[in-house]
C-alpha positions as CSV (number, residue, x, y, z in Angstrom):
1,M,9.4,119.2,-98.7
2,N,8.9,115.7,-100.1
3,F,8.1,112.5,-98.4
4,D,11.7,111.5,-98.1
5,H,12.5,114.7,-96.1
6,S,9.6,114.1,-93.6
7,I,9.6,110.3,-93.3
8,L,11.8,110.2,-90.2
9,T,9.6,112.7,-88.4
10,L,6.5,110.6,-89.4
11,I,8.2,107.5,-88.0
12,L,8.8,109.3,-84.7
13,L,5.3,110.9,-84.5
14,T,3.3,107.8,-85.2
15,P,4.0,105.9,-82.0
16,L,4.1,109.2,-80.0
17,V,0.6,110.2,-81.1
18,G,-0.5,106.6,-80.6
19,A,0.8,106.7,-77.0
20,A,-1.0,110.0,-76.4
21,V,-4.3,108.6,-77.8
22,L,-4.1,105.4,-75.8
23,A,-3.4,107.5,-72.6
24,L,-6.6,109.5,-73.2
25,L,-8.7,106.4,-73.7
26,P,-10.7,105.3,-70.6
27,E,-10.0,102.1,-68.8
28,R,-12.5,99.5,-69.9
29,E,-13.4,96.0,-69.1
30,D,-12.5,95.1,-72.6
31,Q,-8.7,95.3,-72.2
32,K,-8.2,94.2,-75.9
33,L,-9.1,97.7,-77.0
34,H,-5.7,99.1,-75.9
35,A,-3.9,96.1,-77.4
36,M,-5.7,96.5,-80.7
37,G,-4.9,100.2,-80.7
38,A,-1.2,99.6,-80.0
39,L,-1.1,96.9,-82.7
40,I,-2.5,99.3,-85.3
41,V,0.0,102.0,-84.3
42,T,3.0,99.7,-84.4
43,L,2.0,98.2,-87.7
44,I,1.7,101.7,-89.3
45,T,5.1,102.6,-87.8
46,F,6.7,99.4,-89.2
47,L,5.2,100.1,-92.7
48,L,6.7,103.6,-92.6
49,T,10.1,102.2,-91.7
50,L,10.1,100.0,-94.8
51,H,10.2,103.2,-96.9
52,L,13.8,103.6,-95.8
53,P,15.4,100.4,-97.3
54,W,13.1,100.7,-100.3
55,H,14.3,104.2,-101.2
56,Y,17.8,104.1,-99.7
57,N,20.6,105.1,-102.1
58,Y,23.0,102.2,-101.7
59,S,25.7,103.9,-103.9
60,A,25.8,107.1,-101.8
61,A,29.2,108.3,-100.5
62,P,30.4,106.6,-97.3
63,G,29.8,108.7,-94.2
64,S,26.8,110.5,-95.8
65,F,23.3,110.6,-94.3
66,Q,20.0,110.2,-96.1
67,F,16.4,111.2,-95.5
68,E,17.9,114.2,-93.6
69,Q,15.8,116.8,-91.9
70,N,17.9,119.7,-90.5
71,L,15.9,122.6,-88.9
72,N,16.8,125.4,-86.5
73,W,15.5,124.7,-83.0
74,I,17.3,126.7,-80.3
75,A,19.7,129.5,-81.3
76,S,21.9,129.5,-78.1
77,P,23.1,126.9,-77.3
78,A,23.1,125.8,-81.0
79,I,20.7,122.9,-81.0
80,R,19.1,121.7,-84.2
81,Y,16.3,119.3,-85.1
82,H,18.6,117.2,-87.2
83,L,17.6,113.7,-88.3
84,G,19.1,111.3,-90.7
85,V,20.1,107.7,-91.3
86,D,23.0,105.8,-92.9
87,G,24.0,102.1,-93.3
88,L,24.4,101.7,-89.6
89,S,21.0,103.1,-88.4
90,M,18.7,102.2,-91.3
91,W,18.3,98.5,-90.5
92,L,18.1,99.2,-86.8
93,I,15.1,101.5,-87.4
94,V,13.4,98.8,-89.5
95,L,14.3,96.2,-86.8
96,T,12.7,98.4,-84.1
97,G,9.6,98.8,-86.2
98,F,9.4,95.0,-86.9
99,L,9.7,94.0,-83.2
100,A,7.1,96.3,-81.9
101,P,3.9,94.6,-83.3
102,I,5.3,91.2,-82.3
103,G,5.8,92.6,-78.8
104,V,2.1,93.7,-78.8
105,L,1.0,90.2,-79.9
106,A,3.2,88.6,-77.3
107,S,1.4,90.7,-74.6
108,W,-2.0,89.9,-75.9
109,N,-3.1,87.6,-73.1
110,T,-0.4,88.3,-70.5
111,I,-1.3,92.0,-69.8
112,Q,-4.7,91.8,-68.2
113,L,-4.5,94.7,-65.8
114,R,-3.6,98.4,-66.4
115,S,-3.3,97.6,-70.1
116,K,-3.6,101.3,-71.1
117,L,-0.5,102.2,-69.0
118,F,1.4,99.2,-70.4
119,Y,0.8,100.0,-74.1
120,S,1.3,103.7,-73.6
121,L,4.7,103.1,-72.0
122,F,5.6,100.5,-74.7
123,L,4.9,103.0,-77.5
124,L,6.9,105.7,-75.7
125,Q,9.8,103.3,-75.4
126,Q,9.6,102.8,-79.2
127,V,9.7,106.6,-79.7
128,A,12.8,106.8,-77.6
129,M,14.6,104.0,-79.4
130,L,13.7,105.3,-82.9
131,G,14.8,108.8,-81.8
132,V,18.2,107.5,-80.7
133,F,18.8,105.9,-84.1
134,V,17.8,109.0,-86.2
135,A,19.1,111.9,-84.1
136,L,22.1,113.7,-85.6
137,D,22.3,116.4,-82.9
138,L,24.0,115.4,-79.7
139,F,21.5,117.3,-77.5
140,L,18.5,115.8,-79.3
141,Y,20.1,112.4,-79.1
142,Y,20.6,112.8,-75.4
143,G,17.0,113.7,-74.9
144,F,15.9,110.4,-76.6
145,W,18.6,108.5,-74.7
146,E,17.4,109.6,-71.3
147,M,13.8,109.2,-72.4
148,S,14.4,105.5,-73.0
149,L,15.1,105.0,-69.3
150,V,11.8,106.1,-68.0
151,P,9.3,103.8,-69.8
152,M,11.5,100.8,-69.4
153,T,12.0,101.5,-65.6
154,L,8.2,101.9,-65.2
155,L,7.5,98.7,-67.2
156,I,9.8,96.7,-65.0
157,A,8.6,98.2,-61.8
158,T,4.9,97.9,-62.6
159,F,4.6,94.8,-64.7
160,G,7.4,92.6,-63.4
161,R,6.4,89.1,-62.5
162,T,7.6,88.9,-58.9
163,E,7.9,91.1,-55.8
164,N,11.5,91.7,-56.8
165,R,10.4,93.9,-59.7
166,R,10.9,97.3,-58.0
167,R,14.4,96.4,-56.9
168,A,15.2,95.3,-60.4
169,A,13.8,98.5,-61.8
170,I,15.8,100.7,-59.4
171,K,18.9,98.8,-60.2
172,F,18.4,99.2,-63.9
173,F,17.7,102.9,-63.6
174,M,20.7,103.6,-61.4
175,Y,23.1,101.6,-63.5
176,A,22.0,103.5,-66.6
177,F,21.3,107.0,-65.2
178,I,24.6,107.7,-63.3
179,P,26.9,107.1,-66.3
180,S,24.4,109.1,-68.4
181,A,24.8,112.1,-66.1
182,V,28.6,111.9,-66.7
183,L,27.8,111.6,-70.4
184,L,25.9,114.9,-70.3
185,V,28.9,116.6,-68.6
186,A,31.1,115.3,-71.4
187,M,28.7,116.6,-74.1
188,V,28.6,120.1,-72.5
189,W,32.4,120.1,-72.4
190,L,32.6,119.1,-76.0
191,Y,30.2,121.8,-77.0
192,A,32.3,124.4,-75.1
193,K,35.3,123.3,-77.2
194,T,33.5,123.1,-80.6
195,E,30.4,125.3,-80.3
196,T,28.3,122.7,-82.0
197,F,26.2,119.7,-81.1
198,D,25.8,118.7,-84.8
199,L,27.2,115.2,-85.3
200,P,28.4,115.5,-88.9
201,A,30.2,118.6,-88.0
202,L,31.8,116.9,-85.0
203,H,32.8,114.0,-87.2
204,A,34.5,116.4,-89.7
205,M,36.3,118.2,-86.8
206,A,37.5,114.9,-85.4
207,T,38.8,113.7,-88.7
208,S,40.7,116.9,-89.3
209,H,41.9,117.2,-85.7
210,D,40.1,120.5,-85.2
211,I,38.8,119.8,-81.7
212,V,41.1,122.0,-79.6
213,A,41.9,120.1,-76.4
214,S,44.7,118.2,-74.9
215,P,45.0,114.5,-75.7
216,K,44.3,113.7,-72.0
217,A,41.1,115.7,-71.9
218,L,39.9,114.1,-75.1
219,L,40.6,110.7,-73.7
220,L,38.7,111.4,-70.5
221,C,35.7,112.8,-72.6
222,S,35.8,109.7,-74.8
223,L,35.8,107.5,-71.7
224,A,32.7,109.3,-70.3
225,F,30.9,108.6,-73.6
226,L,32.1,104.9,-73.6
227,A,31.1,104.3,-70.0
228,A,27.5,105.4,-70.5
229,F,27.2,103.2,-73.6
230,A,29.0,100.2,-72.1
231,V,26.6,100.0,-69.2
232,K,23.7,100.0,-71.6
233,V,25.1,97.2,-73.8
234,P,26.2,95.8,-71.2
235,I,29.9,95.1,-71.6
236,F,31.5,92.8,-69.1
237,P,31.8,93.5,-66.1
238,L,29.1,96.2,-66.2
239,H,26.3,93.7,-66.4
240,G,25.2,93.8,-62.8
241,W,21.7,95.0,-63.7
242,L,21.1,92.5,-66.5
243,Q,20.0,89.3,-64.8
244,E,17.4,90.9,-62.5
245,A,16.0,93.2,-65.2
246,V,15.6,90.3,-67.7
247,S,14.0,88.1,-65.1
248,E,11.4,90.8,-64.3
249,T,10.7,92.6,-67.5
250,P,7.6,91.6,-69.6
251,T,8.3,89.9,-72.9
252,A,7.4,92.9,-75.1
253,A,9.9,95.1,-73.2
254,V,12.7,92.5,-72.6
255,M,12.9,92.0,-76.4
256,V,14.6,95.4,-76.7
257,L,16.2,95.7,-73.2
258,A,19.9,95.0,-74.0
259,G,22.3,95.5,-76.9
260,K,21.0,97.8,-79.6
261,L,21.1,101.3,-78.1
262,G,24.5,100.9,-76.4
263,L,26.2,99.2,-79.3
264,Y,24.8,101.7,-81.8
265,S,25.9,104.6,-79.7
266,I,29.5,103.2,-79.5
267,L,29.6,102.9,-83.2
268,R,28.0,106.3,-83.9
269,F,29.5,108.5,-81.3
270,S,32.6,106.9,-79.7
271,F,34.0,105.8,-83.1
272,G,32.8,108.9,-84.9
273,I,33.9,111.7,-82.5
274,F,36.8,109.9,-80.8
275,P,38.4,107.6,-83.4
276,E,41.9,107.8,-82.0
277,Q,40.8,107.3,-78.4
278,S,38.7,104.4,-79.5
279,H,41.7,102.8,-81.2
280,A,43.7,103.4,-78.0
281,V,41.2,101.5,-75.8
282,A,40.5,98.8,-78.4
283,P,42.9,96.2,-76.8
284,L,41.1,96.4,-73.5
285,L,37.6,96.2,-75.2
286,I,38.6,93.2,-77.3
287,A,39.8,91.4,-74.1
288,L,36.5,92.3,-72.3
289,G,34.5,91.2,-75.3
290,A,36.3,87.8,-75.4
291,I,36.0,87.4,-71.6
292,G,32.3,88.4,-71.7
293,I,31.6,85.7,-74.3
294,A,33.3,83.0,-72.3
295,Y,31.9,84.2,-68.9
296,G,28.3,84.6,-70.2
297,S,28.3,81.2,-71.8
298,L,29.8,79.4,-68.7
299,V,27.3,81.0,-66.3
300,A,24.4,80.2,-68.7
301,L,25.6,76.6,-68.5
302,I,24.8,76.4,-64.8
303,K,21.6,78.4,-64.7
304,T,18.4,76.5,-64.0
305,D,16.1,79.4,-64.6
306,L,15.2,79.9,-68.2
307,K,15.0,83.7,-68.0
308,K,18.4,83.9,-66.3
309,L,19.9,81.5,-68.8
310,A,18.7,83.9,-71.5
311,A,20.1,86.9,-69.7
312,F,23.6,85.4,-69.7
313,S,23.2,84.2,-73.3
314,T,22.4,87.8,-74.2
315,L,25.7,88.9,-72.4
316,A,27.6,86.4,-74.5
317,H,26.0,87.5,-77.8
318,V,26.5,91.3,-77.2
319,S,30.1,90.5,-76.2
320,F,30.6,89.0,-79.6
321,V,29.6,92.3,-81.2
322,V,32.0,94.2,-78.9
323,L,34.8,91.9,-79.9
324,G,34.0,92.5,-83.6
325,I,33.6,96.2,-83.8
326,F,36.8,96.9,-81.7
327,T,38.9,94.9,-84.1
328,F,38.6,97.9,-86.6
329,T,38.7,95.5,-89.5
330,V,36.2,95.5,-92.4
331,A,35.0,92.0,-91.5
332,G,34.9,92.7,-87.8
333,V,32.9,96.0,-88.0
334,D,30.5,94.7,-90.7
335,G,30.0,91.4,-88.9
336,G,29.5,93.3,-85.6
337,V,26.8,95.6,-87.1
338,F,25.1,92.6,-88.8
339,Q,25.3,90.6,-85.5
340,I,23.5,93.4,-83.7
341,L,20.5,92.6,-85.9
342,N,21.0,88.9,-85.5
343,E,21.3,89.1,-81.7
344,S,18.2,91.3,-81.5
345,L,16.1,88.9,-83.6
346,V,17.3,85.7,-82.0
347,G,17.0,87.1,-78.5
348,A,13.5,88.4,-79.2
349,A,12.4,85.1,-80.6
350,L,13.8,83.3,-77.6
351,F,12.1,85.6,-75.1
352,V,8.8,85.2,-77.0
353,L,9.1,81.5,-76.7
354,L,10.0,81.5,-73.1
355,G,7.0,83.8,-72.5
356,L,4.7,81.3,-74.2
357,L,6.1,78.5,-71.9
358,Y,5.5,80.7,-68.8
359,E,2.0,81.5,-70.0
360,R,1.1,77.8,-70.1
361,Y,3.0,76.5,-67.1
362,G,3.7,79.5,-64.8
363,T,7.4,78.7,-64.2
364,Y,10.8,79.3,-65.7
365,E,12.5,76.6,-63.7
366,I,14.1,74.0,-66.0
367,R,13.8,71.3,-63.4
368,D,10.0,71.6,-63.6
369,Y,9.9,70.8,-67.3
370,G,10.5,67.7,-69.4
371,G,8.8,65.7,-72.2
372,L,7.0,68.6,-73.9
373,A,8.0,67.7,-77.4
374,S,5.1,65.2,-77.8
375,R,2.6,67.7,-76.6
376,H,3.9,70.8,-78.4
377,P,5.4,69.8,-81.7
378,W,5.2,73.3,-83.2
379,M,6.6,74.9,-80.1
380,V,9.6,72.6,-80.0
381,T,10.2,73.2,-83.7
382,M,10.4,76.9,-83.1
383,F,12.7,76.4,-80.1
384,V,15.0,74.3,-82.2
385,I,15.1,76.7,-85.1
386,T,15.8,79.6,-82.8
387,T,18.5,77.6,-81.0
388,L,20.2,76.7,-84.3
389,A,20.2,80.4,-85.3
390,A,21.6,81.4,-81.9
391,V,24.5,78.9,-82.1
392,G,25.4,79.9,-85.7
393,L,24.4,77.0,-87.8
394,P,25.4,77.6,-91.5
395,M,22.6,78.8,-93.7
396,L,21.1,80.7,-90.8
397,N,21.7,84.3,-89.8
398,G,23.9,83.8,-86.8
399,F,26.6,82.0,-88.8
400,V,27.3,85.0,-91.0
401,G,27.8,87.5,-88.2
402,E,29.9,85.1,-86.0
403,F,32.1,84.1,-89.0
404,L,32.8,87.7,-90.0
405,I,33.6,88.7,-86.4
406,L,36.0,85.8,-85.8
407,S,37.6,86.4,-89.2
408,G,38.0,90.1,-88.4
409,A,39.5,89.3,-85.0
410,M,42.1,87.1,-86.5
411,Q,43.0,89.9,-89.0
412,S,43.2,92.6,-86.3
413,A,46.5,94.3,-85.6
414,I,45.6,94.6,-81.9
415,T,48.0,92.9,-79.5
416,H,47.1,89.3,-78.5
417,H,44.2,89.2,-80.9
418,V,44.8,85.5,-81.6
419,V,44.6,84.6,-77.9
420,W,41.3,86.5,-77.5
421,T,39.9,85.1,-80.7
422,V,40.6,81.6,-79.3
423,V,38.9,82.5,-76.1
424,A,35.9,83.9,-78.0
425,T,35.7,80.7,-80.1
426,T,35.2,78.6,-77.0
427,G,32.1,80.7,-76.4
428,V,30.6,79.2,-79.6
429,I,31.1,75.7,-78.2
430,F,29.7,76.6,-74.8
431,G,26.8,78.5,-76.5
432,A,25.8,75.4,-78.4
433,S,26.1,73.4,-75.1
434,Y,23.8,75.4,-73.0
435,M,21.2,76.0,-75.7
436,L,21.0,72.3,-76.7
437,W,21.1,71.3,-73.0
438,M,18.1,73.6,-72.4
439,I,16.2,72.0,-75.4
440,Q,16.9,68.5,-74.1
441,R,15.8,69.2,-70.5
442,V,12.6,71.1,-71.4
443,F,11.3,69.1,-74.4
444,Y,12.7,65.6,-74.2
445,G,12.9,62.8,-71.6
446,S,10.0,61.9,-69.3
447,I,7.2,64.3,-68.5
448,G,8.3,66.8,-65.8
449,H,6.5,67.8,-62.6
450,R,4.8,71.0,-63.9
451,P,3.6,69.5,-67.3
452,G,2.2,66.6,-65.2
453,E,-0.1,69.0,-63.4
454,V,-1.0,71.4,-66.2
455,R,-1.9,70.1,-69.7
456,G,-0.8,73.2,-71.7
457,W,-1.5,73.6,-75.4
458,D,0.5,74.0,-78.6
459,L,0.9,77.2,-80.6
460,S,-2.3,79.1,-81.5
461,A,-2.8,81.0,-84.7
462,R,-1.7,84.3,-83.1
463,E,1.4,82.7,-81.8
464,H,2.3,81.3,-85.2
465,L,1.9,84.8,-86.5
466,E,4.4,86.0,-83.9
467,L,7.0,83.4,-84.7
468,W,7.1,82.6,-88.4
469,P,8.4,86.1,-89.4
470,F,11.5,85.3,-87.2
471,V,12.0,81.9,-88.9
472,A,11.8,83.6,-92.3
473,L,14.3,86.2,-91.4
474,F,16.7,83.7,-89.8
475,L,16.8,81.9,-93.2
476,I,16.8,84.9,-95.5
477,M,19.5,86.7,-93.5
478,G,21.6,83.5,-93.6
479,V,21.5,82.9,-97.3
480,A,21.1,86.5,-98.6
481,S,23.1,88.5,-96.2
482,S,24.2,90.8,-99.0
483,L,20.7,92.5,-98.9
484,W,21.7,93.9,-95.6
485,M,25.5,94.1,-96.1
486,K,25.3,96.5,-99.1
487,A,24.0,99.2,-96.7
488,I,26.2,98.2,-93.8
489,D,29.3,98.3,-96.1
490,G,29.1,102.0,-96.5
491,F,29.4,102.5,-92.8
492,G,32.0,99.8,-92.0
493,A,34.6,100.8,-94.6
494,P,35.4,104.2,-93.2
495,V,35.4,103.0,-89.7
496,A,37.8,100.2,-90.5
497,G,39.9,102.6,-92.7
498,Y,39.6,100.6,-95.9
499,P,38.9,102.0,-99.3
500,T,35.2,101.7,-100.1
501,T,35.8,100.4,-103.6
502,T,37.5,97.2,-102.2
503,L,35.0,96.5,-99.5
504,S,32.4,94.4,-101.3
505,A,35.1,92.2,-102.7
506,V,36.7,91.7,-99.3
507,N,33.4,90.7,-97.7
508,T,32.4,88.4,-100.5
509,K,35.7,86.6,-100.3
510,E,35.4,86.2,-96.5
511,A,31.8,85.0,-96.6
512,R,32.9,82.3,-99.0
């Protein structure tokens, strides 16, 4: 067995072993010991994830998986330890590895008590997310999917900033757990019909219509899958947990709270196992995506709490992805997958910056701020760059994803696609409005009440180290998106139903 065949297991084991070692360390007065240990573990994990794009075969056949490890695990029911990546999951794994050390750095000064528990849970959350992205056995995937709920719930309940943290944690858990129980029932039913949990085998059976069941039963099963994933995204109107969870969750955890797991699962499982059923519900999901964009943007416009504004901004951005992927066009699917990366990076940078403001001034209320630009020139620079990436300024990463999604929406054969594209486009305008309004209120004008009482300070060396990688990626992904698209293309073409040989030309033409 060479390194390529074991790399995915190593990526999973590194944070898992790190979490176990941290849990065994004694609590000490020097809380930085646990932070330093977590930083080392996350950096090693990130370096391991970089092996994937470096050795990825970008000319491989569409629908194939690489770096596979497929071992017998349980004979009956037939459960395998099957791992692999393709153009959809590879960059999500690298993204997860990239965000983890930044999350540790963002928590460096804010986590003063029970740091051993915090960093152990944080590393377990990373294991769960990586496992979701690499698992090619439904049962194995479900184990990682459920595992992701526990550390996040405990992080919210234990390290939330207000007395509302336990309520937010319970709400998040119940919203996610109940649909997941229905998902398990659907998986067991699917196994009874196919006698396999193996995802590539299920893909092949779905393509050749070999899943023996009535159309109504398959539709109900597909809806059970979709409901569990939609809550985790969240798709409007299943976002009831989002505002409270975002408000309470520590910066390191809120960076990965929404979007990636649910959107990936829709693309991987709903589209892969239930392609016909996914096409059938596409008109509804396109409508919900467009409504979610407009609704999230309009609510963000009236929010005076920075964290709550960011929560509804997240809803608007993930709704853009939903709109794109359910168009079932090359541009829409490719743009949607690319936008998952963009939303994750921009959202993470925004939450890090909001955390830095809170660390200095102890409030998220916009009305308490004002006039910070003269005091914090580097901070306002980072805020402005992140805002411009979020609103889709050309030359930055957000423009590429939004342009492809809106182009794909206009090309879609789904009924009323033009109407919903126009509605979605208004979200771009509203998004620029609430983000620029936030910058103006916080950083310009006269000095606000809170800065008048507390002096604050500009970015430290550690904080520069947290933020400059984001700035570099915003620019590189904006001007050299083909570095990412050449892997994403291999996934987007079969989903959209286009010949792979024409895909690169189509994307190049649309990007121009």
